[in-house]
C-alpha positions as CSV (number, residue, x, y, z in Angstrom):
1,X,125.5,86.9,154.6
2,X,122.4,83.8,154.0
3,X,122.4,83.1,150.3
4,X,119.5,81.9,149.1
5,X,118.4,80.1,145.7
6,X,116.8,81.3,142.7
7,X,114.2,78.4,142.7
8,X,113.4,79.4,146.7
9,X,112.6,82.9,145.7
10,X,110.5,82.1,143.1
11,X,108.4,79.4,144.6
12,X,106.7,82.1,146.9
13,X,107.5,80.2,150.2
14,X,110.4,82.9,150.6
15,X,107.4,85.3,151.0
16,X,105.1,82.9,153.3
17,X,108.4,82.6,156.1
18,X,108.0,86.0,156.3
19,X,104.6,86.7,156.6
20,X,103.3,87.5,160.8
21,X,101.8,85.1,162.5
22,X,98.5,85.2,162.4
23,X,95.8,84.7,166.0
24,X,95.0,81.3,167.4
25,X,92.0,81.8,169.5
26,X,90.6,78.1,171.2
27,X,86.7,79.0,171.6
28,X,85.7,77.8,174.3
29,X,81.9,77.9,173.4
30,X,79.7,76.2,170.0
31,X,80.0,78.5,167.0
32,X,77.9,78.5,164.4
33,X,79.2,77.7,160.4
34,X,76.9,79.8,158.4
35,X,76.5,83.0,160.5
36,X,74.6,85.4,160.1
37,X,77.6,87.7,160.0
38,X,81.0,86.7,159.7
39,X,84.4,88.2,160.4
40,X,87.5,87.4,162.0
41,X,87.8,89.2,165.0
42,X,84.5,87.1,166.4
43,X,82.4,83.9,166.2
44,X,78.6,84.6,166.2
45,X,76.6,82.0,169.0
46,X,72.5,80.7,169.4
47,X,70.6,81.2,171.7
48,X,70.2,78.0,172.4
49,X,74.2,78.1,173.3
50,X,73.9,80.9,175.3
51,X,70.8,79.8,177.9
52,X,72.9,76.4,178.1
53,X,76.3,78.3,179.6
54,X,73.8,79.9,181.9
55,X,71.3,77.1,183.0
56,X,74.9,75.3,183.8
57,X,76.8,78.3,185.9
58,X,75.5,79.7,189.0
59,X,75.3,83.5,188.6
60,X,78.3,84.6,190.0
61,X,80.4,82.2,188.2
62,X,78.9,83.0,185.2
63,X,79.7,87.1,185.7
64,X,83.2,85.8,186.3
65,X,83.7,84.8,183.1
66,X,82.0,86.4,181.1
67,X,80.2,90.1,180.5
68,X,76.8,90.0,178.0
69,X,76.6,93.7,176.2
70,X,73.7,94.8,175.0
71,X,74.7,97.3,172.2
72,X,71.1,98.4,172.1
73,X,70.2,102.9,173.3
74,X,69.0,102.5,177.0
75,X,64.8,102.4,176.2
76,X,65.4,99.4,174.3
77,X,67.6,97.8,177.1
78,X,65.3,99.3,180.3
79,X,62.4,97.8,178.2
80,X,64.2,94.0,178.2
81,X,67.3,92.8,177.8
82,X,69.3,89.4,178.3
83,X,69.6,88.3,182.4
84,X,72.6,90.1,184.0
85,X,73.6,92.3,180.9
86,X,75.2,95.8,180.8
87,X,74.4,98.3,178.2
88,X,77.0,99.8,176.3
89,X,75.9,101.8,173.6
90,X,78.1,104.0,172.8
91,X,82.2,103.2,171.7
92,X,83.7,105.7,173.5
93,X,82.3,104.1,177.2
94,X,84.9,100.7,175.1
95,X,87.4,102.0,177.2
96,X,86.1,102.4,180.8
97,X,84.4,98.6,180.5
98,X,86.9,96.4,179.2
99,X,90.1,98.8,180.5
100,X,89.5,100.3,183.9
101,X,92.0,102.5,185.3
102,X,92.0,100.3,188.3
103,X,94.3,97.1,187.8
104,X,92.5,94.8,189.8
105,X,89.3,95.1,188.1
106,X,91.3,95.4,185.4
107,X,92.8,91.7,185.7
108,X,89.6,90.4,186.6
109,X,87.9,91.9,183.7
110,X,90.6,90.1,181.1
111,X,89.0,86.7,182.8
112,X,85.8,87.3,181.5
113,X,85.1,86.8,177.5
114,X,82.9,89.2,175.5
115,X,79.5,88.4,174.4
116,X,77.5,91.1,172.3
117,X,73.8,91.9,170.9
118,X,71.7,94.7,169.9
119,X,68.4,93.9,168.3
120,X,68.8,91.7,165.4
121,X,73.1,92.0,165.8
122,X,73.5,93.0,162.4
123,X,75.1,95.9,163.1
124,X,75.5,97.9,166.4
125,X,76.5,94.4,167.8
126,X,78.9,93.3,165.6
127,X,80.3,96.6,165.3
128,X,81.4,97.2,169.0
129,X,82.9,94.0,169.0
130,X,85.2,94.9,166.0
131,X,85.9,97.9,168.0
132,X,87.1,96.0,171.1
133,X,89.4,94.0,168.9
134,X,90.3,97.5,167.2
135,X,90.8,99.5,170.1
136,X,92.9,95.8,171.8
137,X,94.9,95.6,168.5
138,X,96.1,99.6,169.2
139,X,96.9,99.2,172.6
140,X,99.0,96.0,172.1
141,X,100.9,96.9,168.5
142,X,104.0,96.5,170.3
143,X,103.0,92.5,170.5
144,X,101.1,91.5,167.6
145,X,99.5,89.3,167.3
146,X,98.8,88.9,171.2
147,X,95.6,90.5,172.0
148,X,94.1,90.8,175.9
149,X,90.8,89.4,174.6
150,X,90.9,86.7,172.3
151,X,87.8,85.3,172.7
152,X,84.8,87.8,171.4
153,X,81.0,86.3,170.3
154,X,78.3,88.0,169.0
155,X,74.7,86.6,169.4
156,X,73.7,85.7,166.2
157,X,70.2,87.7,165.2
158,X,70.5,89.2,168.2
159,X,67.7,90.2,171.2
160,X,64.5,90.0,168.8
161,X,65.6,86.0,168.2
162,X,65.8,85.1,171.3
163,X,62.9,87.1,172.9
164,X,60.3,86.1,169.9
165,X,61.4,83.0,168.1
166,X,63.6,81.3,170.7
167,X,61.0,82.0,173.2
168,X,63.6,82.8,175.7
169,X,61.5,84.8,178.0
170,X,62.3,83.9,181.4
171,X,66.2,84.8,180.8
172,X,65.3,87.8,180.2
173,X,64.6,91.2,182.1
174,X,62.3,92.8,182.5
175,X,60.4,90.2,180.1
176,X,58.9,92.2,177.7
177,X,61.0,93.9,174.5
178,X,60.9,97.3,173.3
179,X,61.4,97.9,169.6
180,X,64.6,100.0,168.8
181,X,61.6,102.1,166.3
182,X,58.9,102.0,169.0
183,X,56.8,105.2,168.2
184,X,56.8,106.3,171.8
185,X,60.4,106.9,171.7
186,X,60.7,108.1,168.6
187,X,62.2,111.5,169.9
188,X,64.5,110.1,172.1
189,X,65.6,107.6,169.3
190,X,66.2,111.1,167.3
191,X,69.0,112.7,170.0
192,X,71.0,109.5,169.5
193,X,74.2,110.9,167.4
194,X,74.9,107.5,166.5
195,X,72.0,107.0,164.8
196,X,72.0,109.7,162.8
197,X,74.7,108.2,160.6
198,X,73.7,106.1,157.5
199,X,74.9,102.9,159.2
200,X,76.5,102.4,162.4
201,X,79.4,101.1,160.3
202,X,81.9,99.6,163.3
203,X,85.2,102.0,163.1
204,X,86.2,101.3,159.4
205,X,82.9,104.5,158.7
206,X,81.3,106.0,161.4
207,X,83.6,105.7,163.9
208,X,87.6,106.2,164.0
209,X,89.8,104.9,167.1
210,X,90.0,109.2,167.6
211,X,86.5,108.7,169.2
212,X,87.6,105.8,171.7
213,X,90.2,107.8,174.0
214,X,93.5,106.1,173.3
215,X,96.1,107.3,175.9
216,X,98.7,108.5,173.6
217,X,101.3,106.9,176.4
218,X,100.6,103.4,176.5
219,X,100.9,103.1,172.9
220,X,102.9,102.8,169.9
221,X,102.3,105.6,167.2
222,X,101.5,104.3,164.0
223,X,101.9,106.3,161.0
224,X,98.2,106.8,159.1
225,X,97.8,106.8,155.1
226,X,95.0,108.3,154.5
227,X,93.0,109.1,151.0
228,X,91.0,111.7,150.6
229,X,88.8,112.3,147.5
230,X,89.9,114.7,144.2
231,X,86.8,116.0,145.0
232,X,87.9,117.3,148.8
233,X,91.0,118.2,148.5
234,X,91.5,119.8,144.8
235,X,88.7,121.6,144.2
236,X,89.7,125.3,145.6
237,X,92.9,124.7,143.4
238,X,91.7,123.2,140.3
239,X,89.3,126.3,139.3
240,X,92.2,128.8,139.4
241,X,94.3,126.0,137.2
242,X,92.0,125.9,134.9
243,X,91.3,129.8,134.5
244,X,95.0,130.3,134.1
245,X,95.1,127.2,131.4
246,X,92.2,129.4,129.3
247,X,93.9,132.6,130.0
248,X,97.8,131.2,128.6
249,X,98.9,130.8,125.4
250,X,102.0,129.7,126.1
251,X,101.6,126.2,127.2
252,X,101.9,123.2,124.9
253,X,99.4,120.9,126.4
254,X,100.8,118.4,124.2
255,X,104.1,118.6,125.3
256,X,102.7,117.4,128.6
257,X,101.2,114.0,127.6
258,X,104.1,111.7,128.3
259,X,104.5,112.8,131.4
260,X,101.4,113.0,132.2
261,X,100.6,109.2,131.0
262,X,104.0,107.5,131.2
263,X,104.3,106.7,128.0
264,X,107.9,107.2,125.8
265,X,105.8,108.1,122.9
266,X,105.0,112.1,121.4
267,X,101.5,112.7,121.8
268,X,99.9,111.9,118.0
269,X,99.2,115.4,116.3
270,X,95.3,116.2,115.4
271,X,94.0,114.7,112.4
272,X,94.3,116.8,109.3
273,X,91.8,117.0,106.9
274,X,93.0,117.2,103.8
275,X,91.5,120.8,101.9
276,X,89.2,120.3,99.3
277,X,89.5,119.9,95.4
278,X,88.2,121.6,92.6
279,X,88.8,118.8,90.4
280,X,86.8,117.0,88.4
281,X,86.4,113.0,88.1
282,X,89.2,111.6,86.1
283,X,88.2,110.3,82.6
284,X,88.6,107.1,81.3
285,X,90.3,106.7,78.2
286,X,87.8,105.9,75.2
287,X,88.9,103.4,73.0
288,X,86.7,102.6,69.2
């Protein structure tokens, strides 16, 4: 048995030495130091970086090394998207895209670096990128911190900036831009169940891993602690409890107070008001 000195333990070095390793990623593209969305799951690039990349590589070569993912709704995608981008607006389809059943297709996909974007790259794009990392983590939990897709990028400020502000229209097909809230697609927008939530919110709020069809035979099981508010779990049980306490005369609530608050001292008794006295004021002696 190894004996460690008290100074070694108290210094905190013991705890630091036992911390799990962090994922080391060497990003090959020029990233932004102050992105719109900061995340440990991905880095952000601007439109000029993406255009330089597209201009420096042949289309076939680019498609072997990168995959651009448009996370907008289909009518937005069909109304204009970055050249070569695929449309992926439903997180439940992440598995079929990045983890195809075909081994050759999967091996080819692993060599591609994903670049996500949506209209503003504020919610849908970053959330989809985070969803990929979370799904990847789940599949590779046994070999943490390693993952299949180390490099993940998000196009900062999305298609709107790329098309309008940056003016990279010639890298779009068709060379148009349909906003998410385009009035002519109002009814179609309402049909997407993901938009019915208050916020896309990533996997942490709107979507759970259960929606991603994770194959339980390939993924190690983990225990998840679920925290629910008191109103969710105890509303139905608290009502009869209150009524029983109200009607009971045998329960001494004061005696339970130390157990409830964990104090070694008993709860103080209620303040007692002394009875009113009929005695008048004390007369002071008079000396002549």
